[in-house]
C-alpha positions as CSV (number, residue, x, y, z in Angstrom):
1,M,-0.1,0.3,-0.1
2,F,1.2,3.9,0.0
3,N,4.3,5.0,1.9
4,R,3.5,6.1,5.6
5,R,5.9,8.9,5.7
6,T,4.3,10.9,2.8
7,F,0.9,10.0,4.5
8,S,2.0,10.8,8.0
9,K,-0.7,13.4,8.8
10,A,-3.4,11.0,7.8
11,V,-5.0,9.7,11.0
12,G,-8.7,9.4,10.3
13,L,-10.9,8.6,7.5
14,G,-10.4,11.6,4.9
15,T,-9.9,13.8,7.6
16,G,-9.4,17.3,5.7
17,A,-10.1,16.5,2.7
18,A,-12.7,18.3,0.4
19,A,-14.8,15.1,-1.1
20,V,-16.9,15.6,-4.5
21,S,-19.2,13.2,-6.8
22,L,-18.6,12.1,-10.3
23,A,-21.7,14.1,-10.5
24,G,-20.3,17.4,-9.2
25,L,-16.2,16.7,-9.9
26,Q,-14.1,19.8,-8.9
27,T,-10.4,20.4,-9.0
28,N,-7.6,22.4,-8.1
29,A,-6.7,22.3,-11.7
30,S,-3.6,23.9,-13.5
31,A,-5.2,22.9,-16.8
32,S,-8.3,22.8,-17.8
33,T,-10.0,19.2,-19.4
34,A,-12.4,20.6,-21.8
35,P,-12.6,22.0,-24.4
36,D,-9.3,20.0,-26.1
37,E,-7.7,22.7,-27.8
38,R,-5.3,20.1,-29.4
39,A,-8.0,18.0,-30.9
40,G,-10.2,21.2,-31.3
41,A,-12.9,19.1,-29.6
42,A,-14.5,18.5,-25.7
43,T,-12.8,16.2,-24.0
44,P,-15.0,12.7,-24.4
45,S,-17.2,12.3,-21.0
46,V,-17.4,8.8,-19.8
47,P,-20.5,7.4,-19.2
48,T,-22.0,6.5,-15.4
49,V,-22.1,2.7,-14.7
50,T,-22.3,1.2,-11.9
51,P,-19.7,-0.9,-9.9
52,G,-19.7,-4.5,-10.6
53,T,-21.7,-4.2,-13.9
54,T,-18.9,-6.0,-15.2
55,T,-17.6,-9.3,-13.6
56,E,-15.0,-10.5,-15.6
57,F,-12.1,-10.4,-18.3
58,G,-12.2,-12.1,-21.7
59,T,-9.6,-14.7,-22.0
60,L,-6.2,-13.9,-20.4
61,K,-3.3,-13.2,-22.3
62,H,0.6,-14.0,-21.5
63,V,3.6,-12.5,-23.2
64,K,7.4,-13.1,-22.0
65,A,8.9,-9.6,-20.6
66,G,12.2,-9.1,-18.7
67,V,12.2,-11.8,-15.8
68,L,8.6,-12.6,-16.1
69,D,5.6,-14.2,-18.1
70,I,3.3,-11.8,-17.6
71,G,-0.5,-12.7,-17.5
72,Y,-2.6,-9.9,-18.5
73,A,-5.9,-8.7,-19.7
74,E,-6.5,-6.5,-22.9
75,A,-9.7,-4.8,-24.1
76,G,-10.4,-2.1,-27.0
77,P,-8.9,-1.9,-30.4
78,Q,-5.7,-3.1,-31.3
79,H,-4.2,0.2,-32.6
80,G,-5.9,2.6,-30.5
81,P,-3.9,4.7,-27.7
82,V,-2.5,2.3,-25.0
83,V,-3.6,2.6,-21.5
84,V,-1.9,0.5,-18.6
85,L,-3.9,0.1,-15.6
86,L,-1.9,-1.2,-12.8
87,H,-3.4,-3.0,-9.4
88,G,-2.4,-2.8,-6.2
89,W,-1.9,-5.0,-2.8
90,P,-4.0,-6.9,-1.6
91,Y,-5.7,-6.6,-5.1
92,D,-5.3,-7.5,-8.7
93,I,-6.5,-7.0,-12.2
94,H,-10.5,-7.1,-11.5
95,S,-10.1,-3.6,-9.5
96,F,-10.3,-2.4,-13.5
97,V,-12.8,-5.2,-14.5
98,D,-15.7,-2.0,-14.9
99,V,-13.1,0.8,-16.0
100,A,-11.3,-1.5,-19.1
101,P,-14.7,-1.3,-21.0
102,L,-15.6,1.9,-20.6
103,L,-12.5,3.2,-21.5
104,A,-12.7,0.3,-24.4
105,D,-15.7,1.8,-25.4
106,L,-14.1,5.5,-25.8
107,G,-11.4,3.8,-28.5
108,Y,-8.4,3.2,-26.0
109,R,-6.4,0.0,-25.8
110,V,-6.5,-1.0,-22.7
111,L,-3.9,-3.5,-21.0
112,V,-4.2,-4.7,-17.6
113,P,-1.0,-6.8,-16.7
114,Y,-0.5,-8.9,-13.2
115,L,2.0,-7.6,-11.1
116,R,4.8,-9.8,-10.2
117,G,3.9,-12.6,-7.6
118,H,0.1,-12.2,-8.4
119,G,-2.4,-14.3,-10.6
120,S,-1.0,-16.0,-13.7
121,T,2.2,-13.8,-13.9
122,R,5.4,-16.2,-13.4
123,F,9.1,-15.7,-13.3
124,L,11.1,-17.1,-16.2
125,S,13.8,-19.0,-14.1
126,R,13.5,-20.3,-10.7
127,H,17.0,-18.6,-10.1
128,T,15.5,-15.1,-10.2
129,P,15.7,-13.4,-7.1
130,R,12.0,-12.8,-5.8
131,T,12.3,-9.3,-4.7
132,A,9.9,-6.7,-5.2
133,E,11.9,-3.1,-5.2
134,Q,9.8,-0.4,-6.7
135,S,12.1,0.2,-9.4
136,A,12.2,-3.7,-9.6
137,I,8.4,-3.7,-10.2
138,A,8.6,-0.7,-12.6
139,L,11.2,-2.4,-15.0
140,D,8.7,-5.5,-15.2
141,I,6.1,-2.8,-16.7
142,I,8.8,-1.1,-19.1
143,A,9.4,-4.7,-20.3
144,F,5.8,-5.6,-20.7
145,M,5.5,-2.2,-22.8
146,D,8.8,-3.3,-25.1
147,A,7.7,-6.8,-25.1
148,L,4.2,-5.6,-26.7
149,K,6.0,-2.7,-28.9
150,I,4.1,0.3,-27.0
151,E,6.8,3.2,-27.2
152,K,4.5,5.2,-25.1
153,A,1.3,4.5,-23.0
154,V,-1.3,6.5,-20.3
155,L,-0.1,4.7,-16.8
156,A,-3.2,4.5,-14.2
157,G,-3.0,3.1,-11.1
158,F,-3.5,2.9,-7.5
159,D,-1.6,1.3,-4.4
160,W,1.5,-0.5,-5.9
161,G,0.1,0.5,-9.3
162,S,0.7,4.4,-8.3
163,R,3.8,3.9,-7.2
164,T,5.3,1.9,-10.0
165,A,3.2,4.5,-12.5
166,D,4.7,6.9,-10.5
167,S,8.5,5.4,-10.6
168,I,8.1,5.5,-14.4
169,A,7.1,8.9,-15.2
170,A,9.9,9.6,-13.2
171,L,12.5,7.9,-14.4
172,W,11.4,7.2,-18.1
173,P,8.9,9.9,-18.6
174,E,9.7,9.6,-22.5
175,R,7.5,6.3,-22.2
176,V,4.7,7.8,-20.6
177,K,2.0,9.9,-22.5
178,A,0.0,10.9,-19.2
179,L,-0.5,9.3,-15.4
180,V,-3.4,9.0,-13.3
181,S,-1.6,8.3,-9.6
182,T,-4.5,7.5,-7.0
183,G,-3.1,9.1,-3.8
184,G,-0.6,11.8,-5.2
185,Y,3.2,10.6,-5.5
186,L,4.0,7.4,-3.9
187,I,7.4,7.2,-4.3
188,T,9.4,5.4,-1.4
189,D,12.1,7.2,0.0
190,R,13.3,4.7,2.4
191,K,15.7,6.9,4.9
192,M,12.6,9.3,5.2
193,Q,11.2,5.6,6.2
194,L,13.5,5.0,9.3
195,A,11.7,8.0,11.1
196,P,8.2,7.2,13.5
197,A,5.1,8.6,12.1
198,A,1.9,9.7,14.4
199,P,0.9,7.1,16.2
200,G,-2.7,7.1,14.3
201,V,-0.6,6.2,11.0
202,E,1.6,3.5,12.5
203,H,-1.8,2.0,13.4
204,N,-2.9,2.1,9.8
205,W,-0.1,0.5,9.2
206,W,-0.7,-2.5,11.4
207,Y,-0.1,-5.0,8.7
208,Q,3.5,-4.1,7.4
209,W,5.0,-4.4,11.1
210,Y,2.9,-8.0,11.4
211,F,4.9,-8.7,8.0
212,A,8.0,-7.8,9.3
213,T,7.5,-10.5,12.3
214,D,7.7,-14.6,12.3
215,R,4.0,-14.5,12.8
216,G,3.2,-12.6,10.1
217,A,5.7,-14.4,7.5
218,K,3.8,-17.7,8.8
219,T,0.3,-16.3,7.9
220,M,1.7,-15.3,4.3
221,E,2.9,-18.3,3.6
222,N,-0.3,-20.3,4.3
223,V,-3.0,-19.7,1.6
224,D,-5.9,-19.7,3.7
225,E,-4.5,-17.3,6.3
226,R,-3.1,-15.3,4.0
227,I,-6.3,-14.7,1.8
228,A,-8.5,-14.3,5.2
229,L,-6.1,-11.4,5.8
230,C,-6.2,-9.8,2.3
231,R,-10.4,-10.1,3.0
232,Y,-10.0,-8.3,6.3
233,V,-7.6,-5.4,5.1
234,W,-10.4,-4.8,2.3
235,T,-13.1,-4.1,5.2
236,L,-10.6,-1.4,6.6
237,V,-9.6,0.4,3.8
238,S,-12.8,0.6,1.9
239,P,-15.3,1.1,4.9
240,N,-18.2,1.8,2.6
241,W,-17.8,-0.7,-0.4
242,N,-20.3,-3.8,0.4
243,F,-18.2,-6.2,-1.9
244,S,-19.8,-9.9,-2.5
245,D,-18.4,-12.9,-1.1
246,A,-18.1,-13.9,-5.5
247,T,-16.3,-10.6,-6.0
248,F,-13.5,-11.1,-3.6
249,A,-13.5,-14.8,-4.9
250,R,-11.9,-13.6,-7.9
251,T,-9.6,-11.4,-6.6
252,A,-8.0,-14.1,-4.5
253,E,-7.6,-16.5,-7.1
254,A,-4.2,-14.2,-7.7
255,F,-3.2,-14.5,-4.2
256,K,-2.8,-18.0,-4.8
257,N,0.7,-17.5,-6.9
258,T,3.3,-19.4,-5.8
259,D,5.3,-16.3,-5.7
260,Y,3.0,-14.0,-3.7
261,A,4.1,-14.5,-0.1
262,A,7.7,-14.3,-1.1
263,I,6.8,-11.0,-3.2
264,V,4.5,-9.4,-0.7
265,L,7.5,-9.9,2.3
266,Y,10.0,-8.7,0.3
267,N,8.0,-5.4,-0.7
268,Y,7.1,-4.5,3.0
269,R,10.4,-5.0,4.7
270,W,12.1,-3.7,2.1
271,R,10.4,-0.3,2.4
272,I,11.2,0.0,6.0
273,S,14.9,-1.2,5.3
274,L,15.0,-4.6,7.1
275,I,16.1,-6.1,4.0
276,E,18.4,-5.2,1.6
277,G,17.6,-4.6,-2.3
278,D,19.5,-6.4,-5.3
279,R,22.4,-4.5,-6.0
280,R,21.3,-4.7,-9.8
281,Y,18.5,-2.0,-8.9
282,D,20.6,0.3,-7.0
283,R,21.2,3.0,-9.4
284,Y,17.7,3.3,-10.0
285,E,16.5,3.5,-6.4
286,K,19.1,6.3,-5.3
287,K,17.5,8.2,-8.0
288,L,13.9,7.8,-6.6
289,A,15.3,7.8,-2.9
290,A,15.8,11.9,-4.4
291,Q,12.1,12.1,-4.7
292,P,12.2,13.4,-8.4
293,S,9.5,15.7,-9.7
294,I,7.1,14.1,-12.7
295,G,6.8,16.4,-15.2
296,V,4.2,14.2,-17.2
297,P,0.9,15.6,-17.5
298,T,-1.0,14.0,-14.4
299,V,-4.3,13.7,-12.7
300,T,-4.1,12.5,-8.8
301,L,-6.9,10.9,-7.0
302,D,-7.8,11.0,-3.1
303,P,-10.5,8.6,-2.4
304,A,-12.4,10.4,1.0
305,L,-12.6,6.9,2.6
306,D,-9.5,5.7,2.6
307,P,-7.8,5.7,5.7
308,F,-4.2,6.5,3.7
309,T,-5.8,10.0,2.1
310,A,-4.0,12.7,3.9
311,P,-5.7,15.8,4.5
312,G,-5.1,18.8,2.5
313,D,-7.0,18.0,-0.6
314,G,-3.4,17.0,-2.6
315,A,-1.9,20.2,-1.1
316,G,1.3,17.8,0.4
317,Y,2.2,16.3,-2.9
318,R,1.4,18.7,-5.2
319,N,5.0,20.5,-5.6
320,H,6.5,16.7,-6.7
321,F,4.3,17.2,-10.2
322,T,5.4,20.0,-12.5
323,G,3.5,19.4,-15.5
324,P,0.1,20.0,-16.6
325,Y,-2.1,18.6,-13.6
326,L,-5.7,18.1,-12.2
327,H,-6.2,17.1,-8.6
328,R,-9.7,15.5,-7.5
329,T,-10.7,13.7,-4.4
330,I,-13.5,11.5,-4.6
331,A,-16.5,11.1,-2.4
332,N,-17.8,7.8,-1.1
333,A,-14.7,5.7,-1.9
334,G,-12.1,3.7,-0.4
335,H,-8.7,2.4,-1.1
336,N,-9.5,0.7,-4.2
337,L,-11.1,3.1,-5.9
338,P,-11.0,2.0,-9.6
339,Q,-13.8,-1.0,-8.6
340,E,-15.5,1.1,-6.2
341,A,-15.8,4.2,-8.6
342,P,-15.1,2.9,-12.4
343,T,-16.6,6.0,-14.1
344,A,-14.9,8.2,-11.7
345,F,-11.4,6.5,-12.5
346,A,-11.7,5.9,-16.2
347,Q,-12.7,9.7,-16.6
348,A,-9.9,10.8,-14.9
349,V,-7.7,8.4,-17.4
350,V,-9.6,10.2,-20.2
351,D,-9.3,13.6,-18.6
352,A,-5.2,12.6,-17.8
353,D,-4.9,11.9,-22.0
354,H,-6.2,15.4,-22.6
355,L,-4.3,17.7,-20.4
């Protein structure tokens, strides 16, 4: 999930956030979303859909990319402008099951990959270290784009997906047409992570400390117990989302990946410096630790009911984004924003693409 230091003031659910609904979206925009002066036409409006309207993707595809065989869903025309949707933890590609068809219907080629350790994505070699630094996951997506011969795409995500998209936009901006980052600027600074946060923030991060223990590791290494833990996290971070058993079960299949425990434990332990990263990623992590600015066109989204949403309506991370920019706080949405509010998320993708 998010960077606890970035959200060190986020002690309550949506405290201080100016929440808006999709029907009355407001922004502190530095660029307007309509009309689209480059194209000479207004930015398209995304039709409103009820969350859960779509339940399944079509047949999943696979591509060998870097150290992985990546499983992914695809929707929309083959030659449409590309959008890559990136999920977080503890979630999977079904976070975008309603978003993908909305964008496909507008002519986008939508790609939704499983991150390393999730779903049908597999390592090509048993000898590859099962690491999960932020730059390692970012390089997975660069390799994914390379394998599909995609030079540039709109990147949109939440949680791990936001961090991955932010990292790519900061290190390889030439690969990013536009960015949607739920939660704002999520690039991790491990040195900053060493300092204690406010008690309420530390409480929100209970599972990070749990994963640092042998008890937490044993839970993650037991499939049934980790699925139960993930379901419990869903209820905490999306308090108004009345998801069904079937909805959770679809996503929980992704948690049965044989590398899932190793990847999740590595990621959270690495963030708080309990373990060192793979040296092959050191040069990238050094750049990310400097908290580089992001200059690509960006829309940031804050879910009002997410306990990791900081007060201030995005002001705390605004200076990290130096290009065309919009910010929105989405009312009545928790951490899994694209699945809880798919129309708002899809509209943010379209608006970012037209900044």
